[in-house]
MIRO-494365 format. One record per residue (C-alpha): residue number from 1; residue in one letter; y, x, z. Coordinates in Angstrom, 2 decimals. Example, Ala and Ser with C-alpha at 12.3 -4.5 7.8 and 13.67 -1.06 7.14 Angstrom:
<sites>
<site i="1" aa="A" y="-4.50" x="12.30" z="7.80"/>
<site i="2" aa="S" y="-1.06" x="13.67" z="7.14"/>
</sites>
This chain:
<sites>
<site i="1" aa="M" y="-7.44" x="-30.78" z="-15.37"/>
<site i="2" aa="A" y="-7.66" x="-27.50" z="-17.29"/>
<site i="3" aa="E" y="-5.76" x="-24.55" z="-15.89"/>
<site i="4" aa="T" y="-3.52" x="-22.55" z="-18.21"/>
<site i="5" aa="I" y="-3.48" x="-18.76" z="-18.42"/>
<site i="6" aa="L" y="-0.22" x="-17.48" z="-19.90"/>
<site i="7" aa="I" y="-0.14" x="-14.09" z="-21.64"/>
<site i="8" aa="C" y="3.38" x="-12.70" z="-22.15"/>
<site i="9" aa="T" y="4.57" x="-9.66" z="-24.05"/>
<site i="10" aa="V" y="7.60" x="-8.26" z="-22.28"/>
<site i="11" aa="G" y="10.52" x="-7.11" z="-24.39"/>
<site i="12" aa="G" y="14.26" x="-7.07" z="-23.96"/>
<site i="13" aa="A" y="15.00" x="-10.70" z="-23.03"/>
<site i="14" aa="H" y="13.63" x="-12.25" z="-19.86"/>
<site i="15" aa="Q" y="14.79" x="-15.84" z="-20.41"/>
<site i="16" aa="P" y="12.03" x="-16.90" z="-22.87"/>
<site i="17" aa="I" y="9.37" x="-15.72" z="-20.42"/>
<site i="18" aa="L" y="10.93" x="-17.67" z="-17.56"/>
<site i="19" aa="T" y="11.17" x="-20.76" z="-19.76"/>
<site i="20" aa="A" y="7.50" x="-20.51" z="-20.74"/>
<site i="21" aa="I" y="6.40" x="-20.11" z="-17.12"/>
<site i="22" aa="R" y="8.45" x="-23.07" z="-15.95"/>
<site i="23" aa="E" y="7.38" x="-25.40" z="-18.77"/>
<site i="24" aa="L" y="3.66" x="-24.50" z="-18.82"/>
<site i="25" aa="D" y="3.24" x="-24.04" z="-15.04"/>
<site i="26" aa="P" y="0.29" x="-21.67" z="-15.60"/>
<site i="27" aa="A" y="-2.37" x="-20.92" z="-13.01"/>
<site i="28" aa="F" y="-2.16" x="-17.23" z="-13.91"/>
<site i="29" aa="V" y="0.29" x="-15.05" z="-15.84"/>
<site i="30" aa="L" y="-0.63" x="-11.75" z="-17.49"/>
<site i="31" aa="F" y="2.20" x="-9.48" z="-18.61"/>
<site i="32" aa="F" y="1.89" x="-6.86" z="-21.35"/>
<site i="33" aa="A" y="4.67" x="-4.32" z="-20.90"/>
<site i="34" aa="T" y="5.51" x="-0.79" z="-21.98"/>
<site i="35" aa="G" y="5.41" x="2.05" z="-19.48"/>
<site i="36" aa="Q" y="7.73" x="5.01" z="-19.10"/>
<site i="37" aa="D" y="8.45" x="6.91" z="-22.31"/>
<site i="38" aa="A" y="7.23" x="10.47" z="-21.75"/>
<site i="39" aa="A" y="9.59" x="11.83" z="-24.42"/>
<site i="40" aa="T" y="12.85" x="10.20" z="-23.34"/>
<site i="41" aa="G" y="12.17" x="9.26" z="-19.72"/>
<site i="42" aa="G" y="12.99" x="5.63" z="-20.49"/>
<site i="43" aa="K" y="11.54" x="3.23" z="-17.92"/>
<site i="44" aa="G" y="10.01" x="0.78" z="-20.37"/>
<site i="45" aa="S" y="9.76" x="-2.99" z="-19.99"/>
<site i="46" aa="V" y="7.30" x="-2.71" z="-17.07"/>
<site i="47" aa="E" y="10.35" x="-2.10" z="-14.89"/>
<site i="48" aa="T" y="11.36" x="-5.74" z="-15.38"/>
<site i="49" aa="I" y="7.96" x="-6.80" z="-13.98"/>
<site i="50" aa="T" y="7.37" x="-4.41" z="-11.09"/>
<site i="51" aa="G" y="10.80" x="-2.90" z="-10.49"/>
<site i="52" aa="K" y="12.45" x="-3.19" z="-7.10"/>
<site i="53" aa="G" y="15.92" x="-4.52" z="-6.42"/>
<site i="54" aa="T" y="17.58" x="-5.90" z="-9.56"/>
<site i="55" aa="P" y="15.95" x="-4.23" z="-12.58"/>
<site i="56" aa="V" y="16.57" x="-7.05" z="-15.08"/>
<site i="57" aa="E" y="19.82" x="-6.53" z="-16.99"/>
<site i="58" aa="V" y="21.70" x="-9.35" z="-18.71"/>
<site i="59" aa="V" y="23.54" x="-7.79" z="-21.65"/>
<site i="60" aa="K" y="26.43" x="-9.36" z="-23.58"/>
<site i="61" aa="C" y="28.43" x="-7.55" z="-26.23"/>
<site i="62" aa="C" y="26.59" x="-4.31" z="-25.42"/>
<site i="63" aa="E" y="27.63" x="-4.50" z="-21.78"/>
<site i="64" aa="V" y="25.56" x="-5.25" z="-18.69"/>
<site i="65" aa="V" y="27.20" x="-8.33" z="-17.18"/>
<site i="66" aa="E" y="24.57" x="-9.21" z="-14.57"/>
<site i="67" aa="R" y="21.59" x="-7.64" z="-12.78"/>
<site i="68" aa="L" y="18.72" x="-9.81" z="-11.55"/>
<site i="69" aa="P" y="15.43" x="-9.41" z="-9.64"/>
<site i="70" aa="N" y="12.23" x="-8.74" z="-11.58"/>
<site i="71" aa="I" y="10.72" x="-11.55" z="-13.65"/>
<site i="72" aa="P" y="7.88" x="-12.52" z="-11.26"/>
<site i="73" aa="T" y="10.40" x="-12.83" z="-8.44"/>
<site i="74" aa="Q" y="12.71" x="-15.01" z="-10.52"/>
<site i="75" aa="A" y="9.75" x="-17.18" z="-11.55"/>
<site i="76" aa="G" y="8.50" x="-17.53" z="-7.99"/>
<site i="77" aa="L" y="5.10" x="-16.02" z="-8.81"/>
<site i="78" aa="A" y="2.92" x="-14.82" z="-5.96"/>
<site i="79" aa="Q" y="2.36" x="-11.00" z="-6.06"/>
<site i="80" aa="D" y="2.45" x="-6.12" z="-5.16"/>
<site i="81" aa="R" y="-0.13" x="-9.11" z="-0.90"/>
<site i="82" aa="F" y="-2.58" x="-7.96" z="1.82"/>
<site i="83" aa="D" y="-4.13" x="-11.44" z="1.90"/>
<site i="84" aa="H" y="-7.72" x="-10.55" z="2.66"/>
<site i="85" aa="D" y="-8.78" x="-14.07" z="3.67"/>
<site i="86" aa="T" y="-7.72" x="-15.55" z="0.32"/>
<site i="87" aa="A" y="-9.37" x="-12.70" z="-1.57"/>
<site i="88" aa="Y" y="-12.62" x="-13.25" z="0.29"/>
<site i="89" aa="S" y="-12.64" x="-17.02" z="-0.25"/>
<site i="90" aa="Q" y="-11.95" x="-16.66" z="-3.98"/>
<site i="91" aa="L" y="-14.56" x="-13.94" z="-4.56"/>
<site i="92" aa="E" y="-17.28" x="-15.42" z="-2.37"/>
<site i="93" aa="V" y="-18.10" x="-18.05" z="-5.01"/>
<site i="94" aa="Y" y="-19.17" x="-15.25" z="-7.39"/>
<site i="95" aa="R" y="-21.50" x="-13.45" z="-4.97"/>
<site i="96" aa="A" y="-24.63" x="-15.38" z="-6.00"/>
<site i="97" aa="R" y="-23.78" x="-15.14" z="-9.70"/>
<site i="98" aa="L" y="-23.34" x="-11.36" z="-9.62"/>
<site i="99" aa="G" y="-26.83" x="-10.68" z="-8.28"/>
<site i="100" aa="R" y="-28.39" x="-7.27" z="-8.69"/>
<site i="101" aa="D" y="-26.85" x="-6.63" z="-12.10"/>
<site i="102" aa="A" y="-23.43" x="-6.04" z="-10.53"/>
<site i="103" aa="G" y="-24.55" x="-2.69" z="-9.14"/>
<site i="104" aa="P" y="-23.86" x="-1.14" z="-5.73"/>
<site i="105" aa="L" y="-20.06" x="-1.32" z="-6.00"/>
<site i="106" aa="A" y="-20.00" x="-5.12" z="-5.73"/>
<site i="107" aa="G" y="-22.04" x="-5.06" z="-2.53"/>
<site i="108" aa="Q" y="-19.78" x="-2.41" z="-1.02"/>
<site i="109" aa="L" y="-16.68" x="-4.43" z="-1.85"/>
<site i="110" aa="F" y="-18.10" x="-7.61" z="-0.32"/>
<site i="111" aa="S" y="-19.00" x="-5.63" z="2.81"/>
<site i="112" aa="A" y="-15.44" x="-4.30" z="2.92"/>
<site i="113" aa="L" y="-14.03" x="-7.82" z="2.70"/>
<site i="114" aa="K" y="-16.35" x="-8.86" z="5.50"/>
<site i="115" aa="W" y="-14.76" x="-6.37" z="7.89"/>
<site i="116" aa="L" y="-11.23" x="-6.99" z="6.57"/>
<site i="117" aa="T" y="-11.59" x="-10.68" z="7.41"/>
<site i="118" aa="A" y="-13.53" x="-10.28" z="10.65"/>
<site i="119" aa="P" y="-12.26" x="-12.03" z="13.80"/>
<site i="120" aa="E" y="-9.34" x="-10.28" z="15.48"/>
<site i="121" aa="A" y="-11.53" x="-9.28" z="18.43"/>
<site i="122" aa="D" y="-13.98" x="-7.39" z="16.18"/>
<site i="123" aa="P" y="-13.27" x="-3.66" z="16.74"/>
<site i="124" aa="R" y="-14.07" x="-2.89" z="13.10"/>
<site i="125" aa="R" y="-11.32" x="-5.06" z="11.62"/>
<site i="126" aa="T" y="-8.29" x="-2.86" z="12.26"/>
<site i="127" aa="P" y="-9.80" x="0.44" z="11.06"/>
<site i="128" aa="A" y="-11.02" x="-1.40" z="7.95"/>
<site i="129" aa="R" y="-7.46" x="-2.56" z="7.33"/>
<site i="130" aa="L" y="-6.08" x="0.91" z="7.95"/>
<site i="131" aa="W" y="-8.43" x="2.32" z="5.32"/>
<site i="132" aa="D" y="-7.50" x="-0.52" z="2.93"/>
<site i="133" aa="L" y="-3.84" x="0.40" z="3.36"/>
<site i="134" aa="W" y="-4.60" x="4.01" z="2.40"/>
<site i="135" aa="L" y="-6.48" x="2.93" z="-0.74"/>
<site i="136" aa="N" y="-3.52" x="0.71" z="-1.63"/>
<site i="137" aa="A" y="-1.11" x="3.63" z="-1.19"/>
<site i="138" aa="Q" y="-3.11" x="5.70" z="-3.66"/>
<site i="139" aa="R" y="-3.05" x="2.89" z="-6.23"/>
<site i="140" aa="R" y="0.73" x="2.61" z="-5.90"/>
<site i="141" aa="A" y="0.99" x="6.36" z="-6.56"/>
<site i="142" aa="D" y="-1.17" x="5.98" z="-9.68"/>
<site i="143" aa="Q" y="1.45" x="3.52" z="-10.93"/>
<site i="144" aa="G" y="4.19" x="6.11" z="-10.36"/>
<site i="145" aa="R" y="5.60" x="4.14" z="-7.42"/>
<site i="146" aa="F" y="5.82" x="7.10" z="-5.09"/>
<site i="147" aa="D" y="8.37" x="5.57" z="-2.70"/>
<site i="148" aa="D" y="6.02" x="2.65" z="-2.12"/>
<site i="149" aa="A" y="3.04" x="4.98" z="-1.74"/>
<site i="150" aa="V" y="4.77" x="7.14" z="0.87"/>
<site i="151" aa="A" y="6.02" x="4.06" z="2.75"/>
<site i="152" aa="R" y="2.42" x="2.86" z="3.00"/>
<site i="153" aa="G" y="1.30" x="6.30" z="4.15"/>
<site i="154" aa="Y" y="3.99" x="6.29" z="6.82"/>
<site i="155" aa="R" y="2.84" x="2.86" z="8.00"/>
<site i="156" aa="L" y="-0.76" x="4.12" z="8.04"/>
<site i="157" aa="L" y="0.27" x="7.00" z="10.29"/>
<site i="158" aa="E" y="2.16" x="4.71" z="12.66"/>
<site i="159" aa="W" y="-0.47" x="1.96" z="12.72"/>
<site i="160" aa="T" y="-3.30" x="4.41" z="13.38"/>
<site i="161" aa="A" y="-1.58" x="5.59" z="16.57"/>
<site i="162" aa="Q" y="-0.93" x="1.98" z="17.60"/>
<site i="163" aa="W" y="-4.57" x="1.06" z="16.99"/>
<site i="164" aa="L" y="-5.89" x="4.02" z="18.97"/>
<site i="165" aa="L" y="-3.66" x="3.17" z="21.91"/>
<site i="166" aa="G" y="-4.71" x="-0.47" z="21.66"/>
<site i="167" aa="T" y="-8.35" x="0.54" z="22.18"/>
<site i="168" aa="V" y="-7.38" x="1.68" z="25.70"/>
<site i="169" aa="G" y="-5.17" x="-1.33" z="26.42"/>
<site i="170" aa="I" y="-1.78" x="0.15" z="25.58"/>
<site i="171" aa="D" y="0.77" x="-1.83" z="23.54"/>
<site i="172" aa="T" y="3.44" x="0.43" z="22.02"/>
<site i="173" aa="G" y="5.79" x="-2.56" z="21.82"/>
<site i="174" aa="D" y="5.71" x="-3.20" z="25.56"/>
<site i="175" aa="L" y="4.81" x="-0.12" z="27.60"/>
<site i="176" aa="R" y="4.43" x="-0.10" z="31.35"/>
<site i="177" aa="Q" y="6.10" x="2.74" z="33.22"/>
<site i="178" aa="D" y="2.76" x="3.95" z="34.58"/>
<site i="179" aa="Q" y="1.48" x="4.37" z="30.99"/>
<site i="180" aa="I" y="4.21" x="6.89" z="30.16"/>
<site i="181" aa="P" y="3.58" x="10.53" z="31.20"/>
<site i="182" aa="A" y="6.25" x="12.18" z="33.32"/>
<site i="183" aa="D" y="7.34" x="14.57" z="30.57"/>
<site i="184" aa="L" y="7.99" x="11.77" z="28.03"/>
<site i="185" aa="A" y="11.23" x="9.81" z="28.34"/>
<site i="186" aa="I" y="11.13" x="6.27" z="26.93"/>
<site i="187" aa="A" y="13.97" x="4.11" z="28.20"/>
<site i="188" aa="P" y="13.94" x="0.29" z="28.12"/>
<site i="189" aa="G" y="15.59" x="-1.30" z="25.10"/>
<site i="190" aa="G" y="18.03" x="-4.18" z="25.02"/>
<site i="191" aa="D" y="15.23" x="-6.64" z="25.74"/>
<site i="192" aa="G" y="14.10" x="-4.62" z="28.75"/>
<site i="193" aa="K" y="10.89" x="-3.43" z="27.04"/>
<site i="194" aa="R" y="9.85" x="0.18" z="26.65"/>
<site i="195" aa="Q" y="8.73" x="0.80" z="23.08"/>
<site i="196" aa="A" y="7.27" x="3.84" z="21.36"/>
<site i="197" aa="G" y="8.06" x="4.79" z="17.77"/>
<site i="198" aa="L" y="5.74" x="6.83" z="15.59"/>
<site i="199" aa="R" y="6.23" x="10.25" z="17.19"/>
<site i="200" aa="N" y="6.10" x="9.00" z="20.76"/>
<site i="201" aa="A" y="3.09" x="6.82" z="19.90"/>
<site i="202" aa="W" y="1.15" x="9.90" z="18.85"/>
<site i="203" aa="T" y="2.25" x="11.76" z="22.00"/>
<site i="204" aa="L" y="0.96" x="8.85" z="24.06"/>
<site i="205" aa="A" y="-2.28" x="8.73" z="22.05"/>
<site i="206" aa="A" y="-2.92" x="12.42" z="22.69"/>
<site i="207" aa="H" y="-2.27" x="11.94" z="26.41"/>
<site i="208" aa="H" y="-4.46" x="8.87" z="26.89"/>
<site i="209" aa="L" y="-7.32" x="9.45" z="24.45"/>
<site i="210" aa="C" y="-7.60" x="13.27" z="24.67"/>
<site i="211" aa="G" y="-10.44" x="14.84" z="22.67"/>
<site i="212" aa="E" y="-10.24" x="14.58" z="18.88"/>
<site i="213" aa="V" y="-6.94" x="12.67" z="19.01"/>
<site i="214" aa="A" y="-5.25" x="15.30" z="21.18"/>
<site i="215" aa="Q" y="-6.56" x="18.03" z="18.88"/>
<site i="216" aa="F" y="-5.09" x="16.27" z="15.84"/>
<site i="217" aa="V" y="-1.66" x="15.96" z="17.48"/>
<site i="218" aa="A" y="-1.66" x="19.58" z="18.66"/>
<site i="219" aa="S" y="-2.65" x="21.00" z="15.28"/>
<site i="220" aa="E" y="-0.70" x="18.65" z="12.99"/>
<site i="221" aa="H" y="2.49" x="17.93" z="14.98"/>
<site i="222" aa="N" y="4.79" x="20.25" z="13.03"/>
<site i="223" aa="R" y="3.45" x="19.23" z="9.62"/>
<site i="224" aa="M" y="3.78" x="15.59" z="10.62"/>
<site i="225" aa="L" y="7.45" x="16.08" z="11.48"/>
<site i="226" aa="D" y="8.09" x="17.87" z="8.20"/>
<site i="227" aa="H" y="6.67" x="15.01" z="6.15"/>
<site i="228" aa="L" y="8.51" x="12.41" z="8.25"/>
<site i="229" aa="R" y="11.83" x="14.16" z="7.55"/>
<site i="230" aa="K" y="11.19" x="13.96" z="3.80"/>
<site i="231" aa="R" y="10.27" x="10.30" z="4.11"/>
<site i="232" aa="N" y="13.43" x="9.54" z="6.13"/>
<site i="233" aa="Y" y="15.58" x="10.73" z="3.21"/>
<site i="234" aa="S" y="13.92" x="8.25" z="0.83"/>
<site i="235" aa="I" y="15.39" x="5.00" z="-0.44"/>
<site i="236" aa="L" y="12.86" x="2.89" z="1.47"/>
<site i="237" aa="A" y="13.78" x="4.60" z="4.74"/>
<site i="238" aa="H" y="17.27" x="5.79" z="5.69"/>
<site i="239" aa="G" y="18.48" x="7.73" z="2.66"/>
<site i="240" aa="D" y="19.09" x="7.45" z="-1.06"/>
<site i="241" aa="R" y="16.75" x="10.06" z="-2.49"/>
<site i="242" aa="P" y="13.77" x="8.76" z="-4.49"/>
<site i="243" aa="I" y="10.38" x="10.22" z="-3.63"/>
<site i="244" aa="G" y="8.98" x="12.31" z="-6.47"/>
<site i="245" aa="R" y="5.43" x="13.14" z="-7.50"/>
<site i="246" aa="A" y="5.50" x="16.53" z="-5.75"/>
<site i="247" aa="D" y="6.59" x="14.93" z="-2.46"/>
<site i="248" aa="W" y="3.82" x="12.36" z="-2.70"/>
<site i="249" aa="E" y="1.15" x="14.92" z="-3.61"/>
<site i="250" aa="A" y="2.06" x="17.10" z="-0.62"/>
<site i="251" aa="F" y="2.08" x="14.10" z="1.71"/>
<site i="252" aa="C" y="-1.19" x="12.78" z="0.28"/>
<site i="253" aa="A" y="-2.89" x="16.16" z="0.67"/>
<site i="254" aa="W" y="-1.83" x="16.32" z="4.32"/>
<site i="255" aa="I" y="-3.02" x="12.76" z="5.03"/>
<site i="256" aa="E" y="-6.37" x="13.51" z="3.38"/>
<site i="257" aa="S" y="-6.92" x="16.77" z="5.24"/>
<site i="258" aa="G" y="-5.46" x="15.78" z="8.62"/>
<site i="259" aa="L" y="-5.37" x="12.07" z="9.33"/>
<site i="260" aa="I" y="-8.29" x="10.72" z="7.27"/>
<site i="261" aa="P" y="-10.99" x="12.78" z="9.04"/>
<site i="262" aa="L" y="-9.63" x="11.49" z="12.36"/>
<site i="263" aa="L" y="-9.59" x="7.90" z="11.08"/>
<site i="264" aa="R" y="-13.15" x="8.21" z="9.77"/>
<site i="265" aa="G" y="-14.41" x="9.55" z="13.06"/>
<site i="266" aa="Q" y="-12.65" x="6.95" z="15.17"/>
<site i="267" aa="A" y="-13.77" x="4.14" z="12.85"/>
<site i="268" aa="A" y="-17.38" x="5.28" z="13.10"/>
<site i="269" aa="G" y="-17.00" x="5.29" z="16.87"/>
<site i="270" aa="V" y="-16.34" x="1.53" z="16.88"/>
<site i="271" aa="G" y="-19.14" x="0.74" z="14.43"/>
<site i="272" aa="L" y="-17.41" x="0.97" z="11.04"/>
<site i="273" aa="K" y="-19.58" x="3.72" z="9.59"/>
<site i="274" aa="T" y="-19.06" x="2.97" z="5.88"/>
<site i="275" aa="L" y="-15.56" x="2.67" z="4.44"/>
<site i="276" aa="A" y="-14.68" x="0.68" z="1.34"/>
<site i="277" aa="P" y="-14.70" x="2.28" z="-2.12"/>
<site i="278" aa="Q" y="-11.49" x="2.48" z="-4.12"/>
<site i="279" aa="L" y="-10.73" x="-0.36" z="-6.51"/>
<site i="280" aa="P" y="-10.14" x="0.48" z="-10.19"/>
<site i="281" aa="R" y="-6.98" x="2.56" z="-10.28"/>
<site i="282" aa="R" y="-6.05" x="1.79" z="-13.88"/>
<site i="283" aa="A" y="-6.67" x="-1.04" z="-16.29"/>
<site i="284" aa="P" y="-10.04" x="-0.71" z="-18.06"/>
<site i="285" aa="W" y="-8.36" x="-0.49" z="-21.46"/>
<site i="286" aa="R" y="-6.24" x="2.51" z="-20.37"/>
<site i="287" aa="P" y="-7.87" x="5.93" z="-20.79"/>
<site i="288" aa="G" y="-7.65" x="8.44" z="-17.99"/>
<site i="289" aa="D" y="-5.13" x="11.26" z="-18.08"/>
<site i="290" aa="D" y="-7.80" x="13.64" z="-19.35"/>
<site i="291" aa="E" y="-9.23" x="11.27" z="-21.98"/>
<site i="292" aa="P" y="-7.92" x="11.09" z="-25.56"/>
<site i="293" aa="L" y="-6.58" x="7.86" z="-26.92"/>
<site i="294" aa="P" y="-8.86" x="5.98" z="-29.33"/>
<site i="295" aa="A" y="-8.32" x="7.16" z="-32.88"/>
<site i="296" aa="A" y="-6.97" x="3.80" z="-34.01"/>
<site i="297" aa="S" y="-4.25" x="3.95" z="-31.35"/>
<site i="298" aa="A" y="-3.41" x="7.64" z="-31.43"/>
<site i="299" aa="H" y="-0.46" x="7.14" z="-33.75"/>
</sites>
């Protein structure tokens, strides 16, 4: 049975798109939507595809009478997922067809998927996934989704400390008293377990791993706290302030200069010497910020 690919142009009304998806039951849906208007600041129709919360507005008599989730969510389409096993199984069938003509990038990406889908006991799997998370954060920022990008960077920071501690047999979700230094107070929670959040996890990592990890914590502690405070005011944390481009760029620069060299070094130490390349960060038909639009489209 042939599989249908549905291509939808996204305008003001969402109902026709939902009807088409439900009636055709396509194997894949491609949305063409407008981005943010640089002149007016309008969000464009892409907000109804990728927007969080309830970006779809139902308007009657010039009034918004209902707000709904984005169109893919309403249609039950699978999306924004870190499903490495499925990605590997779907791409593996093309490996032989690509051959040498695909160039070095294809080989690097298949190698990356190999480590991303390695058995849990393989020491290279977690650092490969940490790096994949960082690449994903950068792609979210390229889409202007700075809250999402910073949330991923925050998770990267937390997960890196958890991974480092895990290499010496320490679980931040269930600490033993003898694993906690005398000058660090971590009381049992309601379930009787001692757990370490991000800041305490890095304190523990510095104490137990010493060396490069301890140097990172000593030199970057204050900058880390500064960026965490900004993140805590964001909508995806504990506040109501959206993260802007300047906040992301400052956070990104700190991650690149402070955390990434540590991650690279620690990953190499467990055998992951080559990290994955970045995926395309914009659609191939979209010029870069420094490239002019094609003449036929300039007006």
